[in-house]
N, C-alpha and C positions, 0 to 999 in steps of 0.2 A: 299435254299428253292426256289421253283418255283414261277411263277406269282400268284398273288392273284385271287381268284374267285370274279368277279365283279358282284354286286347285285343291282337291282333296286327294291325299295319298293313302292308299289302302294296301298294306303288305304286312305279313306276319313277321318279317325280319326287321328288328329295330335298326340294324345297320342300313338297310335299304331305305327305310322311312326317313332316317336322319339325313342320309346322303341325297336322296331325291329332294327333300325339303331344302337343303342348302343350295343345291343346283338350281332349283326353280326360283328360289328367292333371290338368287344372284342377278336375276334379270329385272329390269325396271318395270316391265309390263306384266310380270307374273307374280303371284303371291299364293303361297300355301296357307289356306285358312284352317285346315285341320288335317290330322293324320290318324289313321286307325289301324289296329292290328288284325281286324277281321270285319266282314260285312255287318255283323250284328252291332259292333261298336260304331261302324260308319253310319248305319241307319239312324242311330240316336243323334249323331252330330248333324246329319242332313236335316233332321226335324228343326234344328236350331238355325242353321244357315245352309242354303243350297249352293253348291259350287257350280262353276261354269264347266269344269272338266274334272273327271276322276281318272287317276292312274290306278290300275287294278291288277294285283297279282293273280295268277291262275290257280296255283295250289296253296290253299290256306286251311287251317283247322276250322271246325264247326260248320263252315259253309264255303264251298269252293267258288272260285271267281265266276265260272260259267253260270252256276245257279243264281248267284247274285245279279249277274248281268241280265239274265232273262227276266228276273223279277223287276229290276229297276227300269228296264226298257218297256215293260208292260204297264208299269204303274206311274213312273215319273221319269221319262227319258232324259238322260244327261249324257253328253258326249264322253266316251270312255276310251282311254288308251290302255291297252293290255300290256302287261310286263310278263314275259315268258322266258323260260330257259331254252337253250339251244339243244333240244333233243327231238328225236323223231316223234315221240309221243307228244311232246310239247308243241311241235309244229302242227300236228293234227288238231290238238286242242285249241290252239290259237286260230286256226282256220275256222273251226266251229264257232269261236267267239266272233269272228267276222260275220258269220251268218246271223248271229244273234243281235248284231247291231253295233259292235265295237268299231270305232273309227280307224284306229291305228294300232301299231304294235312296236314296242321297244324290247329288244332281246337282252337277256342277262345270262352270264355264265354261271355254273354252279360254284365256281371258286373265284376268288379275287373280285367279288362283286363291287366293293367300294371303289377300287381303282378303275374298274371297267365303266361304272356309271359316271365317274368324274371325267373320263376320257370321252364319253359319249354325250356330254352335256348339250352340245349343239343339236344333236339328234333328238334328245329328250325334249328340249324346250321348243324346238320347231314342231315336234309331234303334238305338243300341248297347244301351240298356237293354231295349228291346222285343225285340231279337234274343236277348238272354240268357234271356228268358222263353219264347221261342217253341218250339213243338213242330216241330222240323225234320223233313223227310222227308214232310210232308203237302202243304201249300199255302203260298203266299207272297204278299207284297204290298208296298205303298208307304207312305211316311209323311212328313209334314212337320209341324213344330211351331213356334209362335211365341207371344207373349203372349196370354193367354186372355181372350176377351170372349164375351158371350152373343149369341144371335140378334137381340136388340134392336138391335144395331148395324147390322143390315141391314134387318130387317122387324119392325115392332111387332106385338105379339100382338093378334089380332082381338078386338074387344069383343062381337061377335055371332057366331053360328054360321054356318058356310059355307052358300052358296047350295045348294039341294037340288033344283033344277029339271032335273036330268038323272039318268039312271040308268046312264050310261056309267061303267065302273069303271076305275080306274088303280092302279098300284102304285108305291111309292117305296122305294128301297133305299139303305142306307148301309153302307159298309165301309171298313176301313183296313188295318192290317198283316195280311197273309194274304188280302186281298180279291181280288187279281187272279185267283188260281186258284179261289177260292170262287165268284166271279162267273161264271167260265167254266163250272164244274160246274152252277151254277144255270141260267144262260141256255141252255146246250146242251140242257137237258132240256125246254125250253119248246116248245110247238107254234107254228106260224106265225101262228095267230090269237089269240095271247095278248093280254091287255089291255096298253095302253101302259104302259111302265115307264121311270121316271126314276131314274138312278143317280148317287150321289156316291161316288166312290172316292178316298180321299186319295192324290193322285198329282201329281208335279211337272208344270209346264207343259211342253209339247212331247211328253209321253209319252202323254197321254190319246188323242190322235188315232191313234197307232200301236196303242194298246190296243184302241180301238173297231174299227179296221180289222181287227185280228186276230180279234176276236170275231165280226165280221160274216162272216168266211170259215168259221167253225166252227158257227154257229147257224142254226136255221130262221128265227128272227126277224131283222129288219133292225136292225143296231146301228151307230150313228154318234156322233161327238163332237157334242154339242149346239151349236146356234147360236141366237142370239136370235130368237124368233118361231117356232121349229120346233114343229109340231103334235105332240102326244102321242096317237097313234092306235093302234088294234089292230095287233099285229105289229111295233111299233116300240119300240126301246130307245134312250134318249138318255143319253149319258155326259157328266157335267159336265166342261167343259174345265178343265185344270189352272190354278190361280191365279185362278179366277173362281168366284163363287157361282152356283148355279142355283136358280131359284125356279119352282115350278109355279103357273100362273095359268089363268084361264078367261074366255072371252068367249062368252056364251050357253052352248051345249052343247059348245063346242070347248075342249079343254085344250091349252095350249101352255106353253113355257118361256121365261123371261126370264133373260138372262145379265148379271151385274153384277160390278163389281170390289169395291168396299167393303172394310171392314177385315176382319182375320182374326177368325174366330169360333171359340171353343174352340181357339185357336191354329191354325186351319185355314182355308184358302180353296182349294177349296170346303169348305163345312161341311155335315154331315148335318143339324144342327139347323136351318139356314136352309131347306133343302129340305123337311124335315118340317113346320116351322111353316107354310110356304106351302101345303103340302098340307092341313094342318088347316084353314086358312082357306078355300081354294078348292075342296077336294074333300070334306072331312068324311067322312061315312059311306060315300061312294062310293070310298074309298081303302083300300088295305092297305099297311101299313108293315112293312118287313123290315129288321132290323138284324143285321149279320154281324160276323165276326171283326175285331178291331182293338183297339189299345191306347188307353186313355183313356176318356172318357165322352161324346164327341161323338155326338149323336143321341138320347141318353136323354131329355133334356128335351123335345125335339121330338116324340118318340114318345109321351110323356105327354100332350102337347097334342093329338096326333092321336087318342089314345084318348078323351080328353074330348070331342072333336068327333064321336065315333061311329065312327071308323075301326077296322078289325081290325088286329091287330099280331102279328108273328112274330119270334122271336129264334133265332139259331143256337145250338145247344147247345155246352157246354164241350168235349165229347170231339172235336168236329170243327173247333173253332176253333184257329188258330195262336196267337192271344192272346185270351183270354176277358175282355176289358176292356169294350168297348162293349156287347155283349149283357148282360153281368153288371150293368152300371150301369142298363140299362133294366129288367131283371128286378127289381133292388132297388127300383125306383120303383113296382113292382107295376102296370105298364102293359102287360105282355106277355100276350096271350091264349094263345099256344102257343109252346113251346120245342121246336125240331125239329133233328134231325141234318141236316147239309148236303144229302145226297141226297134228303131228304124235303120240303124247303122248297117246291119247285115244286108238288108234290101238295097241300101244305097251302094254298098260295096259291089254287089253284082250288077247293078245298073251301070256303074262307072267302068266295070270291066268289059 
């Protein structure tokens, strides 16, 4: 076994510091080398030993997490996993943290924190592992993980090919760690008359609405958090709501989305595999699938099914990924038509359409 991933925990709550330390240290490949109650105390400890990953609270006395994040990224970049409460204000703050260079996010409630963190230990430790592999200083994203199931748990694989009585094109996109900024780059480059796009970004509940609203202010296309029955039309981008699966469906020539709870798929809800499988069934060769930066392999099987149904497929290249996990898994299945750098994906989409 190789060297352990060294972690520093920064949080003003002694309970959170203790619980996170216990959770992280329970893994053979992870070790908390220091814990600090605020950024000032953390800086002193970093001078002695530099961690591989930092877990960082957002709201702290003396110096808030965002200010500390900006300083550390400009002076001594270290992969950071933000820890934020599930509030609307917290969601916007966490998204700002992504812009400043944070790799990932773990959510915590305002009450019952110790029990919540203990239940979320897989999520926390996987976020730390992803951060340790991330290319910091590029883009950032969200992550959640739980026991792993396939898309069969939500939608069975179609026995026949998708209906082909429409020529309207749609695109489906999946992303995880690093995806928030990757999606911003991609969607900002699209014209207002782009084909309808359905997006699954691994992101906690309560954050997807703030994420969609932020993108809507930046993009020519209309971006919103998806609701059950929303039509997928030209110029519209629908973001799967956190903690819910999103499926693409069709009624006649109209594409729309269905929102379901269901079990975790590939340890995620929403799952890219679920969206891609539904697109294979209901859009077939009228769809383009795009898989972006992210840890794990969610979306690879679904992309393979889309390819078999006649869809065109694109994967983000390694050099522009924060974590080259999901695209790599799809490429290894030989179901990717084109591998493109992030700035070129929108052009590739229109060429394939």
